N, C-alpha and C positions, 0 to 999 in steps of 0.2 A: 504494499499501499505506501509506504511510505518512497519509495523509488519512482512509481506511477506519477505521485504526487509532484516530486521534485523534476522530472519529465516534464511535465503540464507546465511546471513554473517555468523551467526554461526556455520550452518552446515558445511559450507568451513573452518572457525576454528576447528572446533570440529573433521574434517575427515585428516587435516595437523597433530592434536596434536598428533591424535592414530596415526599414518604412523610415526610419530617420534617415539613412544613409540613401538610401533611394529619394528622397526628397530634397537632400541636398543634392544629389548627382543631377536631378534635371532642372532645380531651380536658382541656384548658384552661379553667377556669372563665372566666365571659362576666365583660367587666371594666364599671366605670361606664359609659364613654363607649356602647361596643356597646351595652349594654341601651337607656341612654337614646335610641341612635336608632333602635332596635327598636319601642320603647314609642310612642315621637313620630311616626314616618314612616312606620309597618307601616299604617296607616289614613288615611293624611294624602294626599289629591292633592296629589303634590308637582309636577303641571303648571301647580298655580296658583300656583306660587312665584314666577314671573318679576315678578310684579306685586305678589304678596302681601306686608306687611310682617310678617305673623305668623308667617313661613316662616323671620325672619333675625332672631329674639333675640338667639342667637350666632350665629357661623361654624362651627359643627359639622353642617352639613346639608351632607352631602357628596354630592353631588348626581347624578353618576353611580352611583355604589357604592351609594346608598339604589334608585335606580330594578330595578338588578340586584338588591337584596335583598328588596324586593318580591317581584319576580318568582317569585326562589328558593325563599320562603317561601310564594308561594301553592304551588309544586308542591311541593314538599318538608316543609312544615310549619315547626316552631317552633323543631327541635335546634339547638344551638351549630353544628353540623359546615353546617345549611342555612342562616344566616344567615352565617355567614362563607364561604359557598361562592363567592360574587364575587372575593372575597381569592384564592381558591386559583385560579380562573380566570385573575387578573391575573397568577398567578406560571406559570401553562402560557404566558401571554403575553411573560414577561419572560425567558422561560427559552428559549424559542424565537427572538426576536429577539436575546437576546446572544449566542445559537449561531450565526445568521445572519451579526451584526457579525462577530463573529471570525473567521468562515470568511473573508467579503467581504474584511476584512485581510490577512489569510494568503493567500488569493487569488493577490494583487497581487504579493506576494514571491517569487522564482526557487529553486523549491524548499527550502522553509519545513520546519525541525523538525517531527515531529507533537505536540512540547509546546509548541510556540505558542501553536496555537490552545486547549490545553488549559488552558493560564496563564493568559490570556483570560480563559477561560469561570470558573477559580476565582476570581479576583481581580474580576468582575464579577458573582460570585454569592454565598461565604461571606462577605458580611459578616453578622453575626448580629444587628444592630438592624436591616438590610434585611429581613433572613428574617421577623423577628418581626411585619413587620407585612405582609407577603403571606398570613398566615393569622388577619386578623383583622380585624374589620369595620368599618373604616375607609377612608377613602381613599385614604390614605397608600400604599398598597401597590401599587393600584390605575394611582394617578398615576404611579408609577415606572414600572411595566411598559409603559405609555402614552410615557413619556419616551422609554423604551429603543425602541420602535418609532419614536418620531421623528426618534431619534438613528440609525437603520438604514437610514432613509428618508435621510437628510442626504445619508450616505455616499455613496448610490448616487444621490442629487444631484448631489453633487459631479463623482460621473464621469461622469454622461449627461443632466444639465440637462436631465430629460424632467417633462413635466407631471404624470405619474402619482405619479412620487419628490418634487416639489413639494410635491403632494394629502397624499402620505404623512408628508411631515416635519412638515408644520404641522396637518393633521390629527389625527397622534399627539399633540402639544404642544397643543391646542383640547380633544379630548378626557381628557388628563391636566388639564387648569385645571379641567374641570367634574366630575373627582373629588376634586380639592383645589386650591382658590383660592390657595395657594403658589406653585402653577408660572406664575402670569401674570409672574413675574421670568423665567423659565425662557424664553417665550414672545417676552416682549422681548430676549432674550439673544439666541435663536436667529435672530430675524428681522434683528438688527444684522449677525452674521458672514455671514448669507446676502446683506444687500445688502454688506456687507465683499467678498464673493466675486463678486459684479457688477459692482462698481467694476473689481475689480483685472482678471477676466475683458475689461474693455474697453479697461482702461492696457494689458494684453498682447495686448490686440486676436488675442482668440480666437476661431476660426472660429463657435462656438456662443452665441458671446456674448448678441447678438441673442434668441435661442430662452431662453438663461438667463434674463434680463433681463425678458422678457413674463413670462412662466409663475411667476419667484416672486410678480412685480407684482400678477399677476390671482389667484394662491392666495391671498397676504397680505389684498387687500381683502377677496375673497371673506368668509376665516375672520375675519379682524377685524371685519368689518359682522355677521355670525352671533353672534358674541362681543360685541361693542356689545349687539344687540339683546337678548342672553339674562343678562348681565351687567351692565348697567347699574342699574337697580333695586335687585337684591342685594348690590353693593357699592356703594352710593352709602348706606342702611340702615344698611351694617355699619360704615362711616366714620363715620355720624353717631351710633352708639351704642358707638366707643368700641372694638369688637373689634378693628381693626388696632393698638391703643397694648401689646398684649401681647408678651413680648422683654427683651431685655436692652440695655444701654448701649453693648456693646462690640463689634465684630465679633468680635476675641479670645476670649467668651462664646460666640460661632457656632462658631469652628475646637473651642474647647477643648470643647464641649457633643459635638461630633460625634465626637471621640477620643473620649471618655467613652463615650457609647454604644455604638461599635467594640468597644469591648473590653470591653463588657457584662460588666462585673464580675469579670475575671478579671484578678487581682493579677499583675505579673511581677516586681515589686521591692516593697519593705518602702515605699519613698518615690518619690515624682517617675516615677508611671508614667506621668500623662498628659503630664508634661513632656518624658520621654523620647521616647514615642512619636509625641508631637504635632512634635515637633523632625526626626524620623526622618522622619515623613510632609511635612511641610513641604520639607525638602531635595530628596525625590523630586519633589515637585510644583515646586519651582524646577527641579532638573534638566529634566522633562516638559517643562516651558515654554520653558525654552530652547534643549531641543535640536528643538524643533517649530517655532519661529520661524527657528533655524537650516537645518532641513532642507528647512523649504519655499523658502526663498531659495535653496538650492542646488537644489533642483526644483521650481520652481514650476509644472510642468506635469504632475508626478505626482500622482492623485488622492487616495493615500494620505497625500502629505506634505502636499497639501493639507487635508485631513480631518482629520488628527493637529493642524493649526495649529488649524483650527473646533472641534475638540473641546475642545481646550487652552483657547481662549478662550472660550470659552462659561462655564465655573467662574468665571475670571478676570472678567469681565463681569458674573456675577451678584455677584459681590462686592463691586466700584466700585460696581455698582447700589446695593447695602445699604449702602453707605458714604455714597453721595449722598444717597440717601434718609432717611438719619439727620442728616444735616448742614443739606441743605436745607428738609426736611420734617418735623423731630425727629421721624421714626420708630423703632419700636421693630427690633431685630436679630432673625431669627428664630434658634431654641436648639431640639436633640432633635427631636423629629419635625417641626417648623414648615421644620427646613431640613434633611432628608433626603434632598433631591435633590443635593447636594452629593455623598452617597457613592457613586452609579453614575459622574455625570459627572468627579468625581476619580480613579475606579479606572480610568476607561474613559483619561484621559490617563496613568495612569502605565503601564497593558497598552501603548499605542502606543508610551510612551518604549520600553519593553524590547523591545519588536517591532522596532521602527525602527534600535535599538541592535545587537541583535543580527544582522539582516538587514545592515547597514551593515560594520559591524568581522567580526563571528564570533568574537570575542574570547575570553579565556576568563574575564573580570571580569562582563562583561554577563551570561553562564553562568553564574556563581555566584551574582550578586547577584540574577538573575531565579529561583533555585532557592532560594535561601533567603527570600526572600519570597513564591514558591509556597508551600512546605512552612511557611512560621508561619501564614498565611494559613488553609491547612488545618487545621492540629494544634490553632491558636487555637478555629476554631467544634467544633473535636472536646473541645476542655474546655470552654467554656463553655454549647455547647448543649443544653439542656435541654426535658422535657414538663411543667413545672410552674407557671411564672407568666409574668408578662410583664415587663419592665424599667421600661413607661411606667405602668401601671396594676398592680404587684406586690403593693398591699394586696387585691384581690381575689382573690388566686392559692387562698384558703381556703372561700371563701363559697359557694359549691357543695359541699362537703364540708360545711360548721358547718349547710345547711339539712337535708344530707341526716341529719347525724347528731340536729338537733332531732326529727325525723318518726320516726326510730328509737327516739328516747329517750322521746316524750310517748307514752302507751298511746294507742289507734285510739278513737277518739271525744271523747276529751279536747280541752280546747281550752286554752293559755295566751295571756300575751300578749308577745310579742314585741318589742323594739326595739333598732335597729341606730345605730350613728353613721351620717351622713351619706353618707356615701362609700360605705358596704355598700348601702345603698338600693337603685338599680336593679340591683343583679346578685341582691340577694335577693329582691326583689318579682318578678324576672322568673322562680325556679326557685320562688316559692312558687305563682307561676300557672301554671307550664307542668308543672309535678310534681304540682300537685292538692293540694299539702301542706293539710291539714285542720287541724294540732294548732294553728293562728294565722290570723289576717285579716293582709292586704298590710300590711307592713309602714309607719310613718305617716311623712313626711316629714319633717326637721325638721335645723334646722345647729344647732341648742342640747341638749347635755346635762341630762338631765332628773334632779334628785336628789328627785324626790316618790316613790320605789319606784312607781312606776306601773306597772312592766313585772316581769313573772315573772322572764322575760331578759332579758339588756343584752349586745349583741354591738358591742364597742368597740375602737378601737384600742387596742395597749400600753401607750402613755403616760396612757389616759384611766384606768386600774385604780385609781390610787390616789385619784383622787376620788371613786370610788364604793366604796370598800372599807368605810365605814359600812351602806351599804344592802345589800351584795351579796357572795357568796365566789364565787370563782374555780370553775367547772362544768368548763371545757378551755380551754387556749390549743393556737392553729391556728397552727402554725409558730411565724412572728418577724411575723406581719402582723396579727393579731387574739386577741380574748382574752373567749370567753364567759362571761359570769354568771350566777351565779344568787341572787335572791331572797333572803336571809336569812329565818330563820323566826323569829319573835318567842318 
């Protein structure tokens, strides 16, 4: 009965979350990077990109996502929803495998409360920054979904040592890399913990140690060979062009950026929001790590204890790998969306901590703490969730509405010259072409502001208005992101 109840609650939550991301995919103005990917890659043969250096001027080609986007556009047209449809497909994958993972983990515990899988599903799915990328035409959300699939099969591989589960683990990670190259570090850490599991199996003389080692080695060799064949040239080209030099100079910047992104603009105190929530979450992660290690050595043959340790070590190894790369190779630390993989990884570690703590003690304090954390996560998403803008490309929140306003203002058959700040160029061009706006030609791309009055209307960022006030009057302000200027009459 409790299992059926938890399944029903999770199904309802999943439908609500999918509705939320679907509405965002349909309603939000397309953003700078989404429009750039659509314009560049829709009519480009990306199957040549394994060896073609022209594909890799930047790292913005999210290979698997673009392939799915091309198919979606071919089948359903070039609407915002069609362009973002692969992200929604990825969200379905994420929902399915996060559900399967929490159900697997609770199935190992005798007589678990129906609230434990619900708590796990909430912790893995209610991050607003993660949900943002489940509805955008970028490869990050799809990569997170495939990583979740990989984590589920890792749990099953720990339990069974089967070839199919090893393939699911490494195959999911490999597909995640093809969605976004930032997942390379996840695969490296995943293979490290799998190797550690094999060594431990031999140390403990597990009966399936030879099978575990054989299938892990075979799967690793095959997927590494395929990935090397596919990615050797692209990664070499991107390194030569400095595309991996973006980021920050401290891992604390990575952590701080993820706390900031997860708060999603929701202030809880007048100051020190990052410090407070960063410290609280760090304490949870510290407790999760310590508990996972302790629980593993107490129950080394227990599949859940083994998986909890591996799942906790993956983000820890990823952090240590980033620090080592910075110290040895002088690489930058990933921040914001490039570090998004830490969000589901750390959320999983926290859930497993609560689950194992509740299962072992059943005391009041773990119940209270788990309830408080779960309620906060739900209330937080209800507070900050919205259908207006993206946090990463918030400046494009009104580009769609600006173009519609111009089309309604300019009389039919009349043409004007519309200029746009360069950050608005991809989205304004997309809407001008897709919706067939005839009041202007496609905007010209330039990173310079022009002070010679060449445009009849000029859509710029708010800070640019004083620089142009001798030539233009304000026609309309669009929220906090853009101002439409109208040329002054002589």
